[in-house]
C-alpha positions in Angstrom: 0.0 0.0 0.0 1.5 3.3 -1.0 1.4 6.6 0.9 -1.5 7.9 -1.2 -3.6 4.9 -0.2 -2.7 5.3 3.5 -3.5 9.0 3.4 -6.9 8.3 1.8 -7.8 5.6 4.3 -6.7 7.9 7.2 -8.8 10.7 5.7 -11.9 8.5 5.5 -11.4 7.2 9.1 -11.3 10.9 10.3 -14.4 11.7 8.3 -16.2 8.7 9.8 -15.3 9.8 13.3 -16.3 13.4 12.8 -19.7 12.2 11.5 -19.9 9.8 14.4 -19.2 12.5 17.0 -21.5 15.0 15.5 -24.5 12.7 15.5 -23.8 11.5 19.1 -24.0 15.2 20.1 -27.2 15.7 18.1 -28.8 12.7 19.8 -27.8 14.0 23.3 -28.9 17.5 22.4 -32.3 16.4 21.2 -32.9 14.7 24.5 -31.7 17.8 26.4 -34.0 20.1 24.4 -37.1 17.9 25.0 -36.3 17.7 28.7 -35.6 21.5 29.3 -31.8 21.0 30.0 -31.0 24.6 29.0 -27.3 24.8 30.0 -26.4 21.3 28.6 -28.4 22.0 25.4 -26.5 25.3 24.9 -23.1 23.7 25.5 -23.7 20.6 23.3 -25.2 22.7 20.5 -22.0 24.7 20.4 -20.0 21.5 20.1 -22.3 20.3 17.3 -21.7 23.5 15.3 -18.0 23.4 15.9 -17.7 19.8 14.7 -19.9 20.7 11.7 -17.3 23.3 10.7 -14.7 20.5 10.5 -17.0 18.4 8.2 -18.6 20.7 5.8 -15.7 21.2 3.4 -14.8 17.5 3.3 -18.4 16.5 2.5 -19.2 19.4 0.1 -16.2 18.6 -2.1 -16.0 14.9 -1.5 -17.4 12.1 -3.6 -19.6 9.1 -2.9 -17.1 7.3 -0.7 -16.9 10.3 1.6 -20.6 10.7 1.8 -21.2 7.0 2.5 -18.4 6.9 5.2 -19.8 10.1 6.8 -23.4 8.6 6.8 -22.2 5.4 8.3 -20.4 7.3 11.1 -23.6 9.2 11.6 -25.7 6.1 11.9 -23.4 4.6 14.5 -23.2 7.9 16.2 -27.0 8.0 16.5 -27.1 4.6 18.3 -24.2 5.5 20.5 -25.8 8.9 21.3 -29.0 7.1 22.5 -26.9 4.7 24.6 -24.9 7.5 26.2 -27.9 9.7 26.9 -29.6 6.8 28.7 -26.4 6.2 30.7 -26.1 9.9 31.7 -29.8 10.9 32.3 -31.6 7.7 33.4 
């Protein structure tokens, strides 16, 4: 595997994890909003928007592999966010 392939794989892994983290935060934030957790909702929404700034250029100028990897990260992030929210708040 040459350096270009390793860099591409590394880039896709980073994209997966930024999508993953963003959707975890959205899942937690959704719960916070529906349960009137004002301070937590404000802090987590800031984090969501900050992570989004890291993703937007990669997705906007990426191809199908980037979109699919990002969406897979988001799907797993959703499930993880539900799990984490239950651990924290219940």
